[in-house]
TIBAPA-746906 format. One record per residue (C-alpha): residue in one letter; x, z, y. Coordinates in steps of 0.2 Angstrom, whole numbers, padded with zeros to 4 digits, always signed. Layout:
# TIBAPA-746906
aXZY/...
This chain:
# TIBAPA-746906
m+0006-0248-0168/s+0000-0248-0186/e-0015-0246-0197/l-0028-0249-0184/r-0046-0242-0188/k-0061-0249-0179/i-0072-0235-0172/k-0090-0239-0178/r-0099-0222-0178/a-0095-0207-0169/l-0101-0189-0170/l-0102-0180-0153/s-0106-0161-0152/v-0098-0152-0137/s-0100-0136-0128/d-0089-0142-0113/k-0098-0157-0107/a-0085-0162-0093/g-0083-0181-0094/l-0095-0183-0109/v-0107-0196-0102/d-0093-0207-0096/f-0084-0206-0112/a-0100-0209-0123/s-0105-0223-0112/a-0088-0231-0114/l-0089-0229-0133/a-0106-0237-0133/g-0099-0251-0123/h-0087-0254-0138/g-0102-0255-0149/v-0100-0237-0157/e-0116-0229-0164/i-0117-0211-0157/i-0124-0197-0167/s-0126-0180-0159/t-0133-0162-0160/d-0147-0156-0149/g-0139-0150-0133/t-0126-0164-0132/a-0140-0177-0138/k-0151-0172-0123/a-0137-0174-0110/l-0133-0191-0117/r-0152-0197-0118/d-0154-0190-0100/a-0140-0202-0095/g-0149-0216-0103/l-0139-0218-0119/t-0146-0221-0137/v-0142-0207-0148/m-0146-0203-0167/d-0149-0184-0170/v-0139-0176-0184/s-0155-0171-0192/e-0159-0190-0195/v-0143-0191-0204/t-0144-0175-0215/g-0163-0175-0217/f-0163-0157-0212/p-0168-0150-0195/e-0157-0139-0185/m-0161-0121-0190/m-0157-0102-0188/d-0155-0104-0169/g-0143-0118-0171/r-0132-0109-0183/v-0135-0122-0196/k-0135-0140-0191/t-0119-0150-0197/l-0115-0140-0212/h-0121-0154-0224/p-0113-0166-0237/k-0119-0181-0227/m-0109-0175-0212/h-0093-0169-0221/g-0094-0183-0234/a-0094-0195-0219/f-0078-0187-0212/l-0068-0184-0228/a-0071-0199-0238/l-0056-0210-0240/r-0060-0228-0236/d-0048-0235-0248/n-0053-0224-0263/a-0065-0233-0274/e-0072-0217-0281/h-0075-0210-0264/v-0083-0226-0258/a-0094-0226-0274/s-0100-0208-0270/m-0104-0212-0253/a-0115-0227-0259/e-0123-0216-0272/h-0128-0202-0260/g-0132-0213-0245/i-0117-0207-0234/t-0111-0218-0220/p-0094-0216-0214/i-0091-0208-0197/d-0075-0214-0189/m-0073-0202-0174/v-0078-0184-0172/v-0079-0177-0154/v-0081-0158-0155/n-0076-0144-0143/l-0080-0126-0148/y-0092-0113-0142/p-0083-0104-0127/f-0078-0088-0137/e-0062-0085-0127/e-0071-0086-0110/t-0085-0075-0117/v-0073-0061-0122/a-0063-0062-0106/k-0078-0056-0096/d-0079-0038-0091/g-0090-0027-0103/v-0094-0041-0115/l-0105-0035-0129/l-0100-0037-0147/e-0116-0046-0151/d-0113-0058-0137/a-0095-0062-0143/v-0102-0064-0161/e-0115-0077-0155/n-0100-0087-0148/i-0091-0089-0164/d-0092-0107-0168/i-0094-0111-0187/g-0100-0129-0188/g-0088-0135-0175/p-0071-0129-0183/a-0078-0135-0200/m-0081-0153-0193/i-0064-0153-0184/r-0054-0147-0200/s-0063-0160-0211/a-0060-0174-0199/a-0042-0169-0195/k-0038-0169-0214/n-0043-0187-0215/w-0034-0193-0200/r-0030-0209-0210/d-0047-0215-0207/v-0055-0203-0194/a-0050-0199-0176/v-0054-0181-0170/v-0056-0177-0152/t-0056-0158-0147/e-0052-0159-0128/p-0061-0168-0114/g-0043-0171-0107/h-0039-0183-0121/y-0054-0195-0117/g-0044-0206-0104/e-0030-0210-0116/i-0042-0213-0131/l-0053-0225-0120/a-0037-0234-0114/e-0031-0237-0132/l-0049-0243-0138/t-0049-0255-0124/v-0031-0262-0128/h-0036-0263-0147/e-0053-0269-0145/g-0062-0254-0151/s-0049-0248-0163/l-0036-0233-0164/s-0019-0233-0172/l-0013-0222-0186/e-0001-0214-0174/t-0014-0209-0162/r-0026-0202-0176/a-0011-0191-0183/k-0007-0184-0166/l-0025-0180-0163/a-0026-0171-0180/a-0011-0160-0175/l-0019-0156-0159/a-0035-0152-0168/y-0027-0140-0180/s-0018-0131-0166/r-0035-0129-0157/t-0044-0121-0172/a-0029-0110-0176/a-0029-0104-0158/y-0048-0101-0159/d-0047-0091-0175/t-0033-0081-0168/a-0043-0076-0153/i-0058-0071-0164/s-0046-0061-0175/s-0038-0052-0160/f-0055-0048-0152/l-0062-0041-0169/n-0047-0031-0173/q-0048-0022-0156/r-0066-0019-0158/i-0067-0012-0176/d-0063+0006-0179/w-0052+0005-0195/s-0052+0023-0197/v-0071+0024-0201/p-0073+0030-0220/t-0082+0016-0230/l-0085+0025-0247/d-0087+0043-0254/a-0072+0046-0266/k-0083+0057-0277/d-0095+0044-0280/l-0082+0032-0285/e-0074+0044-0297/a-0091+0048-0305/s-0093+0029-0308/g-0077+0028-0316/i-0070+0016-0303/e-0051+0018-0300/i-0048+0023-0282/v-0035+0011-0274/r-0038+0015-0256/t-0032+0030-0246/v-0042+0046-0249/e-0043+0058-0235/s-0055+0072-0234/g-0066+0066-0248/t-0068+0048-0241/v-0061+0031-0245/t-0054+0021-0231/f-0046+0004-0230/e-0027+0005-0229/t-0022-0006-0214/p-0005-0008-0209/y-0001-0004-0191/f+0005-0022-0189/s-0004-0035-0198/n+0005-0045-0212/n+0002-0061-0202/l+0002-0061-0183/g-0005-0076-0173/l-0002-0078-0155/d-0019-0080-0145/l-0012-0092-0131/e-0018-0106-0121/k-0006-0116-0110/v-0012-0116-0092/a+0002-0123-0082/d+0019-0132-0084/l+0032-0124-0073/r+0045-0133-0063/y+0058-0126-0074/g+0063-0110-0084/e+0076-0097-0080/n+0088-0111-0074/p+0084-0129-0068/h+0090-0137-0085/q+0077-0127-0095/k+0059-0133-0097/a+0045-0119-0096/a+0026-0117-0096/l+0014-0103-0094/y+0002-0098-0107/i-0012-0085-0106/n-0022-0075-0119/s-0040-0071-0120/q-0038-0053-0113/g-0039-0061-0095/a-0029-0047-0087/g-0011-0044-0081/i+0002-0055-0072/a-0001-0071-0082/n-0019-0071-0076/a-0015-0067-0058/k-0025-0076-0045/q-0013-0084-0032/l-0020-0083-0015/h-0006-0091-0005/g+0012-0098-0006/k+0021-0111-0016/e+0021-0113-0035/m+0026-0098-0045/s+0042-0100-0055/f+0047-0094-0072/n+0058-0080-0064/n+0044-0076-0052/y+0033-0072-0066/v+0046-0061-0075/d+0050-0051-0060/a+0032-0049-0055/e+0028-0043-0072/a+0042-0029-0070/a+0035-0024-0053/w+0017-0023-0058/a+0021-0013-0074/l+0031-0001-0063/v+0018+0003-0050/n+0004+0004-0063/d+0014+0019-0070/f+0009+0029-0055/d-0008+0037-0052/e-0003+0040-0034/l+0000+0027-0021/a+0016+0018-0025/v+0026+0003-0020/a+0041-0005-0029/i+0053-0018-0024/i+0060-0028-0039/k+0076-0038-0040/h+0080-0047-0057/t+0068-0036-0066/n+0076-0020-0060/p+0069-0009-0046/s+0080-0009-0030/g+0068+0004-0023/v+0052+0014-0026/g+0042+0024-0014/t+0026+0035-0014/g+0017+0041+0001/r+0000+0044+0010/s-0001+0025+0015/n+0006+0009+0009/l+0016+0008+0024/e+0025+0024+0022/a+0028+0021+0003/y+0034+0003+0007/k+0047+0010+0020/r+0053+0023+0008/a+0055+0009-0006/l+0064-0002+0006/a+0076+0012+0012/t+0083+0014-0005/d+0092-0003-0004/p+0087-0014+0010/v+0100-0027+0006/s+0095-0030-0012/a+0077-0031-0006/f+0080-0048+0001/g+0072-0061-0010/g+0064-0048-0020/i+0046-0045-0027/v+0035-0032-0019/a+0022-0023-0029/f+0008-0011-0023/n-0005-0002-0034/q-0017+0000-0019/i-0026-0012-0007/v-0013-0019+0006/d-0018-0018+0024/a-0013-0028+0039/e-0001-0015+0046/t+0009-0015+0029/a+0009-0034+0029/l+0017-0034+0046/a+0031-0023+0039/v+0033-0033+0023/i+0036-0050+0032/e+0050-0043+0042/v+0061-0045+0026/f+0061-0061+0015/s+0052-0058-0001/e+0048-0071-0015/v+0031-0063-0021/i+0019-0050-0016/v+0008-0042-0030/a-0007-0030-0027/p-0024-0027-0034/d-0031-0034-0017/y-0028-0036+0001/t-0038-0035+0017/e-0042-0051+0027/g-0030-0046+0040/a-0016-0044+0027/i-0020-0061+0020/e-0019-0069+0037/i-0002-0061+0040/f+0005-0066+0024/r-0001-0084+0026/s+0010-0085+0041/k+0024-0086+0029/k+0022-0104+0021/n+0031-0101+0005/l+0027-0082+0002/r+0018-0081-0015/v+0003-0069-0014/l-0005-0063-0030/t-0020-0052-0034/v-0020-0045-0051/k-0033-0038-0062/n-0027-0021-0069/a-0021-0023-0086/v-0032-0014-0099/l-0026-0008-0115/p-0036-0015-0131/a-0049-0004-0138/d-0037+0002-0152/g-0025+0009-0138/r-0011-0003-0143/n-0002-0015-0131/i+0009-0026-0142/e+0026-0033-0136/f+0035-0048-0144/k+0054-0052-0142/q+0060-0069-0149/l+0074-0070-0161/t+0081-0086-0168/g+0069-0090-0182/g+0057-0076-0178/f+0050-0061-0167/l+0052-0043-0166/v+0036-0034-0163/q+0033-0017-0155/d+0021-0006-0146/a+0023-0007-0127/d+0031+0009-0120/t+0016+0016-0112/h+0022+0035-0112/r+0019+0045-0097/l+0027+0061-0093/a+0017+0077-0093/i+0026+0091-0084/a+0019+0104-0095/d+0028+0095-0110/l+0045+0097-0103/n+0057+0108-0112/i+0068+0117-0099/v+0084+0120-0107/s+0095+0127-0092/n+0096+0145-0087/r+0088+0140-0070/q+0070+0134-0069/p+0066+0119-0059/t+0057+0122-0043/d+0040+0113-0039/t+0049+0101-0028/e+0062+0097-0041/l+0048+0095-0054/a+0039+0082-0042/a+0056+0073-0040/m+0059+0073-0059/r+0042+0065-0062/l+0045+0051-0050/a+0063+0048-0056/w+0057+0048-0074/a+0043+0036-0071/v+0055+0024-0062/c+0069+0026-0075/k+0058+0019-0088/h+0058+0002-0080/v+0077+0001-0077/k+0088-0009-0089/s+0098+0003-0100/n+0110+0012-0097/a+0098+0018-0083/i+0101+0031-0070/v+0090+0035-0056/f+0092+0047-0041/a+0076+0052-0032/n+0067+0065-0022/g+0049+0069-0023/n+0044+0053-0012/q+0057+0039-0016/t+0071+0033-0026/l+0088+0036-0018/g+0100+0026-0030/v+0098+0016-0045/g+0111+0012-0058/a+0106-0002-0071/g+0112-0011-0086/q+0129-0003-0087/m+0139-0002-0103/n+0142+0017-0101/r+0131+0030-0093/v+0145+0037-0081/d+0147+0020-0073/s+0128+0020-0070/v+0129+0037-0062/r+0143+0031-0050/i+0134+0015-0046/a+0118+0024-0042/a+0127+0036-0031/m+0137+0022-0023/r+0120+0014-0018/a+0113+0030-0010/e+0129+0033+0000/r+0130+0015+0006/f+0113+0018+0014/d+0116+0036+0020/l+0103+0043+0008/p+0108+0061+0004/l+0110+0066-0014/k+0112+0084-0011/g+0097+0093-0019/s+0091+0077-0027/v+0086+0074-0045/l+0094+0063-0058/a+0085+0054-0072/s+0093+0046-0087/d+0084+0035-0099/a+0093+0042-0114/f+0103+0057-0119/f+0120+0062-0112/p+0133+0059-0125/f+0146+0070-0116/r+0145+0083-0102/d+0155+0071-0090/n+0138+0064-0084/v+0133+0081-0079/d+0149+0085-0070/e+0148+0068-0061/a+0131+0072-0055/a+0136+0089-0049/n+0149+0081-0038/f+0136+0071-0029/g+0125+0087-0026/v+0112+0084-0039/s+0101+0100-0041/a+0091+0095-0057/i+0092+0083-0071/i+0079+0076-0082/q+0084+0067-0099/p+0078+0065-0116/g+0090+0076-0125/g+0094+0074-0143/s+0113+0072-0143/i+0124+0082-0155/k+0133+0088-0139/d+0117+0093-0130/d+0125+0111-0129/e+0140+0104-0119/s+0128+0096-0107/i+0117+0111-0105/a+0133+0122-0103/a+0139+0110-0089/a+0122+0111-0080/n+0122+0130-0081/e+0140+0130-0074/h+0134+0120-0059/n+0117+0129-0057/i+0108+0113-0061/a+0091+0114-0068/m+0089+0103-0084/a+0074+0097-0093/f+0072+0088-0109/t+0058+0076-0112/g+0060+0072-0130/i+0056+0054-0126/r+0069+0040-0124/h+0066+0025-0113/f+0078+0012-0118/k+0074-0005-0110/h+0084-0020-0116/
């Protein structure tokens, strides 16, 4: 331990008052003078502690509904002054500034506010803390002399060190607290920026171009229809990750890898799922649950998906969850063992009874009946999640990140949904209504299969899935092999391919298995050969014009 600093005066101003009284009492026991703002001061006085108001230090009352209270030289000078700098010490003496050795601040609950359904912009704005981040940053900059505490979870360790060092903290501790403090303000600002970027309509014109031209001001913004708007890049030049750690996981993809779960302030999706039963979720459980949940939410009708290693082993639709589940299971009952089962409708007891007949790792659904929950609880380790439906941000974008060594790739999520009316029928034979329904299901599933992806399906379920192969013909053969293994007839089925066919051999292979219709993006320089093959085999072929690579 080095450069111990005695804590003589502390500023306490907290929104989260967990552990506050005990912490302040312990500080007082070390002879620390406590300064505080209105709400925190009241809580401490109610507990019998002696507190000096910030207004006594600054000579100014809190004003503007508390918006202005700590933004004052007598506060920030007390944080920022270097104790071994003669000029700084002289300035403090001249202006009546007494050093403050510890700043205990946590911020207005902005993240919690914006996570609420239907939060109003004005409510969010009122929960943007100004004085708090300013104090944290000032104190953290001067960690040589000042300790800054931003989380109640740090109180215990700090009090332990104060006890060991008779009311002093080491330089090492002050530096670590400063680093944590800057991480907190960075995350806070990122949450605010993310929220405002979603709420602000960047397309709204701000100035009239004619007025600017008449005034002789050069127009440097985009001019559209006589107005001037801000030029805003689709992706910001600087991206921050709005994340808060909520759990350390047992390990990552493999036992030798460490892992943790972070959530953002959106408050939706698998990361924010509520676990109703079962043992702790693993890294791989989360990854597979995300894949399963994304798939079933691509269906407007009732749908069930069984996922294994992020690929669907089976997907079914039906009039009930039970019917849809049985169809999903029938696609590949062997691979379903140890899988993730996702529903997009409330799960009932009858369905739960069928599900527990097969060992599953995780069940995901928007909700469950009480009977279903009781049945799932009979399986001690079965993880049962309820998930708030993911909601796209106000600007319609859902951003995905993929990590590279030294950086990230960023893209829009693939949120495209097929509209039958947009299909380009390129074959001589038009698909029947039954084939169109099967195309729609096969295409929706294909989007969630690792490329090269092939899906055989009828109008109610997948029949075979070929995933992640190095060439597309192998994916066709693997998907057909799975269907044949479980006696699922391919004659009259539909085949979906996530990307175009580079050669006609895929069509010829599909014809060998009795496929009657194919849906694929099109776009190959040899499309004519694939179309010709489809016509030779009397197969209906539709182009989507959209590719669904999933790497």
